C-alpha positions in Angstrom: -95.2 65.1 -246.4 -94.0 68.6 -247.1 -95.9 70.5 -249.9 -94.5 74.0 -250.3 -97.5 74.9 -252.5 -99.8 74.8 -249.4 -100.5 78.0 -247.6 -101.4 77.0 -244.1 -102.0 79.0 -240.9 -100.1 77.9 -237.9 -103.1 76.2 -236.5 -103.8 74.3 -239.8 -100.1 73.3 -239.9 -100.3 71.8 -236.4 -103.6 70.1 -236.9 -102.5 68.7 -240.3 -99.3 67.3 -238.8 -101.3 65.6 -235.9 -103.7 64.1 -238.5 -100.9 62.8 -240.7 -101.8 65.2 -243.5 -99.5 67.3 -245.7 -98.0 70.5 -244.4 -96.2 73.4 -246.0 -93.4 73.1 -243.5 -92.8 71.2 -240.2 -94.8 72.8 -237.4 -93.1 73.9 -234.2 -95.4 72.9 -231.4 -95.1 72.3 -227.7 -97.9 70.2 -226.0 -96.7 71.0 -222.5 -95.6 74.6 -221.7 -92.8 77.0 -222.1 -93.1 79.0 -218.9 -89.8 80.4 -217.6 -89.0 82.9 -214.9 -87.7 85.2 -217.6 -91.0 85.1 -219.5 -92.9 85.6 -216.3 -90.9 88.7 -215.6 -91.3 89.9 -219.2 -95.1 90.0 -219.1 -95.5 90.4 -215.3 -97.3 87.1 -215.0 -95.5 85.0 -212.3 -96.2 81.7 -210.7 -98.3 80.8 -208.8 -100.7 83.6 -209.9 -100.4 82.7 -213.6 -101.7 79.2 -212.7 -104.8 80.6 -210.9 -105.7 83.8 -212.7 -107.1 83.5 -216.3 -105.7 86.9 -217.5 -102.2 86.2 -216.2 -102.4 82.6 -217.5 -103.2 83.8 -221.0 -100.5 86.5 -220.9 -97.8 83.9 -220.0 -99.1 81.2 -222.3 -99.1 83.7 -225.3 -95.4 84.2 -225.0 -94.8 80.7 -226.4 -96.1 82.1 -229.7 -95.2 85.8 -229.6 -91.7 85.5 -228.0 -90.6 82.0 -228.9 -92.3 81.6 -232.2 -94.2 78.3 -231.6 -97.1 77.5 -233.8 -99.2 76.6 -230.8 -100.0 77.9 -227.3 -100.3 75.7 -224.2 -102.0 77.5 -221.3 -102.0 74.5 -218.8 -98.6 74.9 -217.1 -98.7 72.1 -214.6 -100.7 68.9 -213.7 -102.6 70.1 -210.6 -105.6 72.2 -211.7 -108.2 69.4 -211.4 -106.6 68.0 -208.3 -106.9 71.3 -206.6 -110.5 71.5 -207.6 -111.1 68.0 -206.1 -109.8 69.3 -202.7 -106.2 68.2 -202.6 -103.8 70.1 -200.4 -101.7 72.3 -202.5 -98.2 73.6 -202.3 -98.3 76.6 -204.7 -94.6 77.6 -204.4 -93.2 80.8 -205.9 -92.4 81.8 -209.5 -89.2 79.8 -209.6 -90.9 76.5 -208.9 -93.9 74.4 -210.1 -97.0 74.2 -207.9 -97.5 70.7 -206.6 -99.9 68.5 -204.7 -99.0 67.5 -201.2 -99.2 63.8 -201.9 -98.1 63.0 -198.4 -101.6 64.1 -197.3 -104.0 62.1 -199.6 -107.7 63.1 -199.5 -109.1 59.6 -200.4 -108.4 56.1 -199.3 -110.7 53.8 -201.3 -112.8 53.8 -204.5 -115.9 54.6 -202.4 -114.4 58.0 -201.5 -114.2 59.1 -205.1 -116.7 61.8 -206.0 -116.9 64.9 -208.1 -117.5 67.8 -205.7 -120.3 70.3 -206.4 -119.0 73.2 -208.4 -116.0 71.3 -209.7 -116.0 72.9 -213.1 -116.5 76.4 -211.5 -113.6 76.0 -209.2 -111.0 78.8 -209.5 -108.2 76.6 -210.7 -110.3 74.9 -213.4 -111.8 78.3 -214.5 -108.3 79.7 -214.7 -107.6 77.4 -217.7 -111.0 77.4 -219.4 -111.3 81.2 -219.3 -107.7 81.6 -220.4 -108.4 79.5 -223.5 -111.3 81.8 -224.3 -109.1 84.8 -223.9 -106.4 83.3 -226.1 -109.0 82.4 -228.8 -110.1 86.0 -228.9 -106.4 87.1 -229.2 -105.1 84.7 -231.9 -108.4 84.0 -233.7 -108.0 81.0 -236.0 -104.3 81.5 -236.7 -102.6 79.7 -233.9 -103.3 76.3 -232.4 -104.3 76.3 -228.7 -103.5 73.1 -226.9 -105.7 72.2 -223.9 -105.3 69.2 -221.8 -106.8 67.5 -218.8 -105.2 65.0 -216.4 -106.0 61.3 -216.9 -107.0 58.9 -214.1 -103.5 57.6 -213.4 -102.2 61.1 -212.6 -105.3 62.0 -210.5 -104.9 58.7 -208.6 -101.3 59.8 -207.6 -102.7 63.1 -206.3 -105.8 62.0 -204.4 -104.5 58.6 -203.0 -100.8 59.5 -202.6 -98.0 58.0 -204.8 -96.9 55.3 -202.5 -100.3 54.0 -201.4 -101.6 53.9 -205.0 -98.5 52.2 -206.4 -98.6 49.6 -203.6 -102.4 49.1 -204.3 -101.6 48.5 -208.0 -99.4 45.6 -206.9 -101.5 44.2 -204.0 -104.9 44.6 -205.6 -105.0 45.2 -209.4 -108.8 44.8 -209.5 -109.3 47.6 -207.0 -106.9 49.7 -209.0 -108.9 49.2 -212.2 -112.1 50.2 -210.4 -110.4 53.4 -209.2 -109.1 54.3 -212.7 -112.6 53.7 -214.2 -114.2 56.0 -211.6 -111.5 58.7 -211.9 -112.0 58.7 -215.7 -115.4 60.3 -215.1 -113.6 63.3 -213.6 -111.4 63.6 -216.7 -114.5 63.3 -218.9 -116.4 65.9 -216.8 -113.9 68.7 -217.6 -113.8 68.1 -221.3 -116.1 69.9 -223.8 -119.0 67.4 -224.4 -118.5 67.5 -228.1 -114.9 66.4 -227.8 -115.5 63.4 -225.4 -116.0 60.9 -228.2 -112.7 61.9 -229.7 -110.6 62.4 -226.6 -111.6 59.8 -224.0 -111.9 56.5 -225.9 -109.8 54.7 -223.4 -109.2 51.1 -224.4 -109.9 49.4 -221.0 -108.6 46.0 -222.2 -105.3 47.6 -223.2 -105.3 49.5 -219.9 -105.9 46.2 -218.0 -103.0 44.6 -219.8 -100.7 47.5 -219.0 -101.7 47.3 -215.3 -101.0 43.5 -215.3 -97.6 44.1 -216.9 -96.9 46.9 -214.5 -98.0 44.6 -211.6 -95.7 41.8 -212.7 -92.7 44.1 -213.0 -93.3 45.8 -209.7 -93.7 42.4 -207.9 -90.4 41.3 -209.4 -88.7 44.6 -208.3 -90.3 44.3 -204.9 -89.0 40.8 -204.4 -85.5 41.9 -205.5 -85.6 44.9 -203.1 -86.5 42.5 -200.2 -83.5 40.3 -201.1 -81.2 43.4 -201.3 -82.6 44.7 -198.0 -81.9 41.3 -196.3 -78.4 41.3 -197.7 -77.9 44.9 -196.6 -79.0 44.2 -193.0 -76.8 41.1 -192.8 -73.8 43.0 -194.3 -74.2 45.9 -191.9 -74.6 43.6 -188.9 -71.4 41.8 -189.8 -69.6 45.0 -190.5 -70.7 46.4 -187.1 -69.4 43.3 -185.4 -66.0 43.6 -187.2 -65.7 47.2 -186.2 -66.8 46.9 -182.6 -64.1 44.4 -181.6 -61.0 46.5 -182.5 -62.7 49.7 -181.5 -63.6 48.5 -178.0 -60.1 46.9 -177.6 -58.3 50.1 -178.5 -60.7 52.3 -176.4 -60.4 50.1 -173.3 -56.6 50.1 -173.4 -56.3 53.8 -174.0 -58.7 54.6 -171.2 -56.7 52.3 -168.9 -53.6 54.2 -169.8 -55.3 57.6 -169.2 -56.5 56.3 -165.8 -52.9 55.9 -164.6 -51.4 52.9 -166.3 -49.4 55.3 -168.6 -47.0 55.9 -165.7 -46.6 52.1 -165.1 -43.6 51.1 -167.2 -44.4 47.5 -166.7 -47.6 47.7 -168.8 -47.7 51.0 -170.7 -45.8 50.0 -173.7 -47.7 46.7 -173.9 -51.1 48.4 -173.7 -50.1 51.0 -176.4 -49.0 48.2 -178.8 -52.2 46.3 -178.2 -54.2 49.5 -178.9 -52.1 50.2 -182.0 -52.8 46.7 -183.4 -56.5 47.2 -182.9 -56.4 50.5 -184.7 -54.5 48.8 -187.5 -57.3 46.3 -187.7 -59.8 49.2 -188.1 -57.7 50.7 -190.8 -57.7 47.4 -192.7 -61.5 47.3 -192.5 -61.8 50.8 -193.9 -59.5 49.9 -196.8 -61.7 46.8 -197.5 -64.8 49.1 -197.6 -63.0 51.5 -200.0 -62.4 48.5 -202.3 -66.0 47.5 -202.1 -67.3 51.0 -203.0 -64.9 51.5 -205.9 
């Protein structure tokens, strides 16, 4: 509810809205980020440096409040900080593109590979965010909400196991998938402030299991349909190739015969040209049929 008699700071406004309490006016908040090339240029804090340097990260994040007027600040610009700290191969890109994990080169293959490396919290790419939050707290005090985040086990699984292998595993072996998610959750918990864990990481595993089962059922159905479509596609292309080959080879053979000397033979040249022409007409009809199919 809106209560215009309330006098709230921007932080209070955001927190009240999240808690379902009254606010003096609707908060304007962004839980992801507002980084643009223009803002990077404005404060001289470009990607990828702003993702790896706490000072630059804070400068760029602050523009969401100072330049765009949001009631909150979100210093985590991407989804790769923890994954980088785990040892994933990174593609940092330039300021006009988001940094990404090279998911084609996964670092783990099974649940037994999962481990939190020594110095995980002190890794440059985790520290870039945690120190940036401290810098921002000094800058805005208690006036503006600072929104932190950490990646959950599903996102981490994409990065460390690769998208395709992990999605296929979720279909082929849901139980192994659940073991992986439980173990990866420890990484998510490790990066959170200890006093916030009970509020932030109360994952309902029964609900998660049901979601995985539902996802598994849908993916199996989609996979079965894809196999049917692939079989149809192969059959169609095979039949199409056969239909094209016959008139193509016919016209080609007669034209080559004419070029080899039959063109000067009045007894056959017109006959061969007519046969080649009919074969080309057949090709033209096939192309028209394909046009009808695709429209």
